[in-house]
C-alpha positions in Angstrom: 0.0 0.0 0.0 1.4 3.4 -1.0 1.9 6.0 1.7 -0.3 9.1 1.4 2.7 11.2 2.5 5.1 9.9 -0.1 6.5 12.5 -2.5 5.0 12.2 -6.0 8.3 11.0 -7.4 8.5 8.2 -4.9 4.9 7.3 -5.6 5.7 6.9 -9.3 8.7 4.7 -8.5 6.7 2.6 -6.1 4.0 2.1 -8.8 6.6 0.9 -11.3 7.9 -1.5 -8.7 4.4 -2.7 -8.0 3.8 -3.5 -11.7 7.2 -5.1 -12.1 6.6 -7.3 -9.1 3.1 -8.3 -10.5 4.8 -9.5 -13.7 7.3 -11.4 -11.7 4.6 -13.1 -9.6 2.7 -13.9 -12.8 5.8 -15.6 -14.2 6.1 -17.7 -11.1 2.4 -18.6 -11.0 1.8 -19.5 -14.7 0.9 -23.2 -15.2 3.6 -24.7 -17.4 1.2 -27.1 -19.0 -1.2 -24.3 -19.9 1.7 -22.4 -21.5 2.8 -25.4 -23.5 -0.8 -25.9 -24.7 -1.0 -22.3 -25.7 2.3 -22.5 -27.7 1.2 -25.8 -29.3 -2.1 -24.2 -30.5 -0.4 -21.1 -31.8 2.4 -23.0 -33.5 0.0 -25.4 -35.1 -2.4 -22.6 -36.2 -3.3 -23.1 -39.9 -5.3 -19.9 -40.1 -4.9 -16.8 -38.2 -4.8 -15.7 -34.5 -7.9 -13.7 -33.6 -7.7 -11.6 -30.5 -10.6 -10.0 -28.7 -11.2 -7.9 -25.6 -13.3 -5.0 -24.4 -12.1 -1.7 -23.0 -8.5 -1.6 -21.9 -8.2 -5.4 -22.4 -9.2 -4.7 -26.0 -6.4 -2.2 -26.4 -4.0 -4.8 -25.0 -5.4 -7.4 -27.4 -4.8 -5.0 -30.3 -1.2 -4.6 -29.3 -0.6 -8.3 -29.0 -2.2 -8.8 -32.5 0.2 -6.1 -33.8 3.2 -7.8 -32.2 2.2 -11.2 -33.7 1.8 -9.6 -37.1 5.2 -7.9 -36.9 6.8 -11.4 -36.4 5.1 -12.8 -39.5 2.1 -14.5 -37.8 -1.3 -13.5 -39.3 -3.3 -12.0 -36.5 -6.3 -9.7 -36.2 -8.2 -7.9 -33.5 -11.9 -8.6 -33.5 -14.0 -6.2 -31.4 -16.6 -8.4 -29.6 -19.4 -5.8 -30.2 -18.7 -5.9 -34.0 -18.4 -9.7 -33.8 -21.9 -10.0 -32.4 -23.2 -7.8 -35.2 -21.8 -9.6 -38.2 -18.1 -9.7 -37.9 -18.0 -13.2 -36.5 -17.6 -14.2 -40.2 -13.9 -13.3 -39.7 -13.5 -16.4 -37.6 -12.9 -19.5 -39.7 -11.8 -23.1 -39.2 -8.1 -23.3 -38.5 -8.1 -20.1 -36.5 -7.1 -19.7 -32.9 -8.9 -17.3 -30.6 -7.2 -15.4 -27.8 -9.6 -13.7 -25.4 -8.5 -11.1 -22.8 -10.5 -10.2 -19.7 -9.6 -9.3 -16.2 -12.9 -10.4 -14.7 -13.5 -13.3 -17.0 -17.1 -12.2 -17.1 -17.0 -9.6 -19.8 -20.6 -9.7 -21.2 -19.7 -9.3 -24.9 -17.0 -12.0 -24.7 -19.4 -14.4 -22.9 -22.0 -13.8 -25.5 -19.5 -14.8 -28.2 -18.7 -18.2 -26.7 -21.5 -20.3 -28.1 -20.9 -18.9 -31.6 -17.1 -19.6 -31.3 -17.8 -23.1 -30.1 -20.0 -23.7 -33.1 -17.0 -22.8 -35.3 -14.8 -25.4 -33.5 -11.9 -23.0 -32.9 -9.7 -23.4 -29.9 -9.8 -20.6 -27.3 -6.8 -19.3 -25.3 -7.9 -17.0 -22.5 -5.7 -14.6 -20.6 -7.7 -13.9 -17.5 -7.6 -12.4 -14.1 -10.3 -14.7 -12.7 -9.7 -18.5 -13.0 -13.2 -19.5 -11.8 -15.0 -17.3 -14.3 -17.3 -18.2 -17.2 -14.6 -17.6 -19.7 -12.1 -19.7 -17.7 -14.6 -22.6 -17.7 -15.2 -22.4 -21.5 -11.7 -21.8 -22.7 -9.4 -24.6 -23.9 -6.4 -23.0 -22.3 -6.3 -20.5 -19.4 -3.4 -18.3 -18.6 -3.4 -16.7 -15.2 -3.1 -12.9 -15.4 -4.5 -12.2 -12.0 -3.0 -9.4 -9.8 -3.2 -8.6 -6.1 -4.1 -5.0 -6.8 -4.1 -2.3 -9.5 -1.5 0.4 -9.5 -4.4 2.8 -9.4 -4.6 4.5 -5.9 -8.3 3.6 -5.9 -7.5 0.0 -7.0 -10.0 0.6 -9.9 -8.3 1.8 -13.1 -6.9 -1.2 -15.2 -3.2 -0.7 -14.8 -1.3 -3.6 -13.2 -3.7 -6.1 -14.7 -3.3 -4.8 -18.3 0.5 -4.7 -17.8 0.5 -8.4 -16.8 -1.8 -9.4 -19.7 0.4 -7.6 -22.2 3.5 -9.1 -20.8 2.0 -12.6 -21.1 1.0 -11.9 -24.7 4.5 -10.5 -25.5 6.1 -13.6 -24.0 4.0 -15.9 -26.2 4.8 -13.9 -29.3 8.5 -13.8 -28.7 8.6 -17.5 -27.9 6.8 -18.2 -31.1 9.5 -16.2 -32.9 12.1 -18.5 -31.5 10.1 -21.7 -32.3 9.6 -20.6 -35.9 13.2 -19.5 -36.3 12.4 -16.0 -37.3 15.6 -14.1 -38.4 16.4 -10.4 -38.7 15.8 -10.7 -42.4 12.4 -12.2 -41.9 11.5 -9.5 -39.4 12.7 -6.8 -41.7 10.2 -7.9 -44.4 7.4 -6.6 -42.2 9.2 -3.5 -41.2 10.2 -1.7 -44.4 9.7 1.8 -43.1 11.2 3.8 -40.2 14.7 3.5 -38.8 14.3 -0.1 -37.9 13.2 -1.1 -41.4 16.0 0.9 -43.0 18.7 -0.7 -40.8 17.4 -4.2 -41.6 16.8 -3.7 -45.4 18.7 -0.8 -46.9 21.8 -2.0 -48.7 25.0 -0.2 -49.7 24.0 -0.5 -53.4 20.9 1.6 -52.7 23.0 4.6 -51.6 26.3 4.3 -53.4 27.8 6.4 -56.2 28.2 3.9 -59.0 31.6 3.5 -60.6 32.3 5.3 -63.8 35.1 7.0 -65.7 34.6 10.0 -63.4 35.0 8.1 -60.1 38.0 5.9 -61.0 41.5 6.7 -62.2 44.7 4.8 -62.9 47.6 5.2 -60.5 49.5 7.2 -63.1 46.9 10.0 -63.3 48.1 13.5 -62.5 46.9 15.5 -59.6 44.9 17.7 -61.9 43.1 14.6 -63.2 42.4 13.7 -59.6 41.0 17.2 -58.9 38.8 16.9 -62.0 37.6 13.4 -61.1 36.7 14.3 -57.5 34.8 17.4 -58.7 32.8 15.6 -61.4 32.2 12.5 -59.3 30.5 14.4 -56.5 31.5 11.8 -53.8 34.5 13.7 -52.4 36.9 11.0 -53.4 38.1 8.9 -56.4 39.1 5.2 -56.5 42.4 4.2 -58.0 42.3 1.1 -60.1 44.6 -1.1 -62.1 44.1 -2.0 -65.8 41.6 -4.7 -64.9 39.5 -2.4 -62.7 40.7 -3.9 -59.4 40.8 -1.3 -56.6 44.4 -0.5 -55.5 43.8 2.7 -53.5 41.6 5.7 -52.6 42.1 9.4 -52.9 39.9 11.7 -50.9 39.7 15.5 -51.3 41.4 15.7 -47.9 44.3 13.5 -49.1 44.7 15.8 -52.1 44.8 19.0 -50.0 47.3 17.6 -47.6 49.7 16.4 -50.4 49.5 19.7 -52.2 50.3 21.5 -48.9 53.5 19.6 -48.4 54.6 19.4 -52.0 56.8 22.2 -53.5 55.2 23.9 -56.6 58.0 22.7 -58.7 57.3 19.1 -57.8 53.5 19.2 -58.5 54.0 17.9 -62.0 55.3 14.6 -60.5 52.3 14.2 -58.1 50.1 11.3 -59.2 47.1 9.4 -57.9 49.4 6.5 -57.0 51.4 8.9 -54.8 48.5 10.5 -53.1 46.3 7.5 -52.6 45.7 5.4 -49.4 46.7 1.9 -50.6 44.4 -1.1 -49.8 41.7 1.0 -48.2 38.9 -0.5 -46.2 36.1 -1.6 -48.6 32.5 -3.0 -48.5 30.4 -5.0 -50.9 27.2 -3.6 -52.5 25.0 -6.3 -50.8 26.1 -5.4 -47.3 23.6 -3.5 -45.2 24.0 0.2 -45.3 23.8 0.2 -41.5 26.9 -2.1 -41.4 28.7 0.4 -43.6 27.8 3.2 -41.2 29.1 1.3 -38.2 32.3 0.4 -40.1 32.9 4.1 -40.9 32.0 5.5 -37.5 33.3 3.0 -35.1 37.0 3.7 -35.6 39.6 5.8 -33.9 39.7 7.9 -37.1 36.4 8.2 -38.8 36.1 7.3 -42.5 34.0 9.6 -44.7 34.1 7.5 -47.9 34.2 3.8 -48.5 35.0 2.1 -51.9 32.4 -0.4 -52.9 33.9 -3.5 -54.5 32.8 -6.9 -55.9 33.9 -10.2 -54.5 36.8 -10.1 -56.9 37.7 -6.6 -55.6 36.7 -4.8 -58.8 35.7 -1.2 -58.1 32.0 -0.6 -58.3 31.6 2.8 -56.7 31.8 4.8 -53.5 29.5 5.3 -50.5 29.7 8.4 -48.3 29.1 8.8 -44.6 27.0 11.9 -45.4 24.6 9.9 -47.5 24.3 7.1 -44.9 23.4 9.6 -42.2 21.0 11.5 -44.4 19.1 8.2 -45.1 18.0 8.1 -41.5 20.0 5.1 -40.3 
């Protein structure tokens, strides 16, 4: 019980601890057999997972459905009121139902039961009351009961919804492991936003492709280097041999530093081969752009440009740190 004299900041911390402790207690209390049955039903689901709940439980059900969808499992939220007025048609053989209710007596969910039974679909119930109507009718019951809500009046659904959500997340993440979902699989459903870009955007999507303006032979003069860097627009030029194999890289910074320390009378002898950094760090076009960003940033001396090469080390182009950062990685 929270002290009425506790400072607001301490009350907030105590409420977090209360909810965290409720999740811990739920983990200790969950029936292993019921968890195994839940996972077996979800793993063997030939259709979709249909989640339903009313009020705050409905919001939690929507979030669990969204989490399942993000991992590649077809899931939908079905509002019980809509279900009773025609949307029960969304429930088909092969589906698995997941019902959420703290009381286990939610009227709209109870009214759905006969119609769900008629469709012969298994029901997993995440409940706060294990002797309720829903508990008696469900095929599997997961205990989401709590000692009290975080609400000072012990009324607003807080701790109970947190526990129900945690149980749903635990099931979803376990299913990911069972199904062997990889980062690549996950990325398919997350093409937008930073997460999606980090998992899908490749170097070839952002690089400056190789051309006569971005590559030079080692014998090229410093004036040719200046011209190539200016026309290429990447702030650097790759130095290649007669077969197009990368042998070095010249950045605009390299060029300025060499010109500073070279006597005017010796500029005529200054070549790309002299100025270049030999055997520079490279990356392939199929590599993730995010990996290129880490490669360029996580060094004692940051790299601003990376040559992009084939598996045979032929020069294909350049990728800039600026473009990686601008892409939102």
